[in-house]
N, C-alpha and C positions, 0 to 999 in steps of 0.2 A: 258369175264371179263378182265379188265385192270390190269396192274401191280400195286400192292399196294404201290405206291410211290407218295408223294406230296412234291413238292419243299419247300413250306413254313412250312411244318411240319418236314421236315428233316434238313433244314438249317435255321439259323438265318441270315437274310439279313439286312445289315446295310449300310446306305449311308456313303460313305467316303468323298464325296465332296458335296457341296450345289448345286446339279444339275450340269449342264455344267458350268465350270468356265474357264476364260481365263488363259492361261499359261504365259501371260505377267506379269512379276514380280515374277514368280514361284508360286508353290502351296504346301501347307502342308496340308495333309488330317487330318480328325479326327482320334483319336486313339481308338482302341478296345482292350478289355481284352480277352485273349484266355484261361482264367482259366477253362472255361467249354467246351472248344473245342478240338476235336480230331485232326481236320485239319482246315485250313483256306485258302481262296483264295482271292486275290485282282483281281477284274475284272475292266479293264479300257477301255474306249472308247475315242479315240482322233480324233479331226478334225484339220488337219494341213492345214490351208488355205494358209499359207506361209511356205515354207520348213524350217525345223529346226531340228538339231540333239538333240532332247529333251531327257534328262536323267531321268529315273524313279529309285528312290532309296528307297526301303523298309527299315525300321528301326525297331529294337526291343527296347522295353522300359520296365522300372520296374513298371510303373503305367500309367494310362491314361493321366496324366499331361505331360508325355514324357520328363520331365526335365533330367532324367538319361536315356540315350539311347545309342545304339551301332549298329554297322553294323550287318547284318544278315549273317548266313552261306549261301553258294551257295544253291539256291533252283531251282526247276523245273520252267521253263518259257515257255509259248506258245504265239505265236503272229500271227496275220493276218495283213500283211503290206498294204493291200488294200481291205477293206471290200466291196467296190463298185464293185470289180471285182470277188470276191470269198468269200465263207463262210468257207474256210479251215483254221484251226489253225495249225501252224507248230511249232514243238518243237524247242526251241532255246537251246543253251548250258546253263546248270545250272550255275547261277551266283548270285552275290549279288546285281546287278542292271542291267538295260538294257538301251541302247541308241537307240532311234528310228532313222530310216533312214531319211536323210535330203531331203524330197520331199513333194509334195502337195497331200496328200491322207488322207482318213479316215482309222483309224487303231484300232485294238483291241489287248490288251495285258492281259495275265493272269499269275499271280505268285501263286505258291502253297507252303504252309507252314505246317510243322509239328512242333507244339509248343514244343515237346519233344527235338527238336534239338537246341532250343534257349539256350543262355548262362544261367547258373543257376541264378535264381532270376529275370529273364526277362520273362514276360508273356503277354506283350502287343505289339501291332503292329500298325504301321502307315507308310506312305510313303511321299516322297517329289517328286516334278516334277520341273525340272530346269526351269529357266527363259528363255522363248523363245524370249522375247522382241518383241512379235507379238500379238497385241490385238485381232486378228482374229483367233488365235489358241486356241482350247478349249480341256478340258479334263472333263470327268465325271467318277466317280468311285464308286464301291460298294465292301463291304466285304461280303463273303459268309462263314459262320461259321458252320461246321459240329459239332453239339452239342453232348456232351457225353451222355446226357439224353434227349431224345425227350419228349417234354411236350407241352401242349396247350399254356402256357405262359412261354417261357424260360427266365432265368434271363437276366437282362440288360448286354450288352457288352460294353456300353459306360461309365460305372462306375466300380470302382474297387471292 
């Protein structure tokens, strides 16, 4: 018998970007509420067809409109700087953002968040990706939310 674990039953999975989107012009993700989450992760896939030191900056916000937002505290980050060569994630130094290496590679980046460490009154999360000025560079992202109460239909995370 297998381990009684089911990814969709344990985590609310929410698209952060509308599929792969170009980083030409920069990217601002959708915002999710963490009111019902014990923890959250941002999982990003990058295709750097042209080398660029792209900066990923997660932000905390007071609501899903993100009008009032602030920097996050330093959080755990993992990355794989070349997914074509390896499937190994390497822990990076905890930080409030991450800059990708300036090379032509497919990359994976994961940020981990504990909403209890956010500034009081801030319970929403989103991220920005800097302008690569390269139409052939892409990012795709998702939020993985470990819900406080597992249920068949968890509450929406894209509304307050």
